[in-house]
C-alpha positions as CSV (number, residue, x, y, z in Angstrom):
1,X,20.4,0.2,1.2
2,X,16.9,1.7,0.6
3,X,14.4,1.2,-2.1
4,X,11.1,2.8,-3.1
5,X,7.7,1.1,-3.7
6,X,4.2,2.5,-4.1
7,X,0.9,1.4,-2.5
8,X,-2.7,2.2,-2.2
9,X,-5.1,1.7,0.7
10,X,-7.6,-1.2,0.6
11,X,-9.8,0.4,3.2
12,X,-10.1,4.2,3.2
13,X,-8.0,5.9,5.9
14,X,-6.3,2.7,7.1
15,X,-2.8,1.4,6.4
16,X,-3.6,-2.0,8.0
17,X,-4.0,-3.4,4.4
18,X,-2.1,-1.9,1.6
19,X,-1.5,-3.1,-2.0
20,X,2.1,-2.6,-3.2
21,X,3.6,-2.1,-6.6
22,X,7.0,-1.2,-8.1
23,X,5.9,2.1,-9.7
24,X,3.5,5.0,-9.3
25,X,2.0,4.2,-12.7
26,X,1.3,0.6,-11.6
27,X,-0.4,1.6,-8.4
28,X,-2.6,4.1,-10.2
29,X,-3.7,1.3,-12.6
30,X,-4.2,-1.1,-9.7
31,X,-6.3,1.2,-7.6
32,X,-8.5,2.0,-10.6
33,X,-9.0,-1.7,-11.3
34,X,-9.7,-2.3,-7.6
35,X,-12.5,0.3,-7.7
36,X,-13.9,-1.2,-11.0
37,X,-14.0,-4.7,-9.5
38,X,-15.9,-3.5,-6.4
39,X,-18.4,-1.7,-8.7
40,X,-18.8,-4.9,-10.8
41,X,-19.5,-6.9,-7.6
42,X,-22.2,-4.5,-6.5
43,X,-23.1,-1.7,-9.0
44,X,-25.6,-0.2,-6.5
45,X,-23.1,0.2,-3.6
46,X,-22.3,3.4,-2.1
47,X,-19.1,5.0,-3.5
48,X,-15.9,4.1,-1.7
49,X,-14.3,7.0,0.2
50,X,-11.1,8.4,-1.0
51,X,-8.2,5.9,-1.1
52,X,-4.7,7.2,-0.4
53,X,-1.7,6.4,-2.7
54,X,1.7,6.4,-1.1
55,X,5.4,6.4,-1.9
56,X,7.1,4.1,0.6
57,X,10.8,4.0,1.2
58,X,12.0,0.8,2.8
59,X,15.4,-0.3,4.1
60,X,16.9,-3.6,3.2
61,X,17.1,-5.7,6.4
62,X,20.4,-6.6,8.0
63,X,21.0,-9.8,9.9
64,X,19.5,-8.5,13.2
65,X,16.4,-7.1,11.4
66,X,16.0,-10.5,9.6
67,X,16.0,-12.3,12.9
68,X,13.3,-9.9,14.2
69,X,11.3,-10.4,11.0
70,X,11.5,-14.1,11.1
71,X,10.2,-14.1,14.7
72,X,7.5,-11.5,13.9
73,X,6.8,-11.5,10.2
74,X,3.8,-9.2,10.6
75,X,6.2,-6.4,11.6
76,X,8.0,-6.3,8.3
77,X,6.4,-3.0,7.2
78,X,7.1,-1.2,10.5
79,X,10.6,-2.7,10.8
80,X,11.8,-1.7,7.3
81,X,9.9,1.5,6.9
82,X,12.0,4.6,6.4
83,X,9.3,7.0,5.1
84,X,5.7,7.1,3.9
85,X,4.5,10.0,1.8
86,X,1.0,10.6,0.4
87,X,1.5,11.2,-3.4
88,X,-2.1,10.9,-4.7
89,X,-5.7,10.2,-4.0
90,X,-8.2,7.9,-5.7
91,X,-11.8,9.0,-5.7
92,X,-15.0,7.3,-7.1
């Protein structure tokens, strides 16, 4: 079984840290709030570079995948990833 989630980059150009939501609308709201919070922290900061917004299709793990994930939980994204598609950009 597969399911779709959406995410945005935390650091421009990097998928090391992503913020996930259930819908495209939610991720668009979250990335706008993320940018606004950063601006509130430091209004004089340089603009953040473009942040990618992605549609992610993941597969539900079976028993063998679960064992792998329990032993290496940091691999969940790579282990379950079916596809990753850029669906939008967020720009200051």
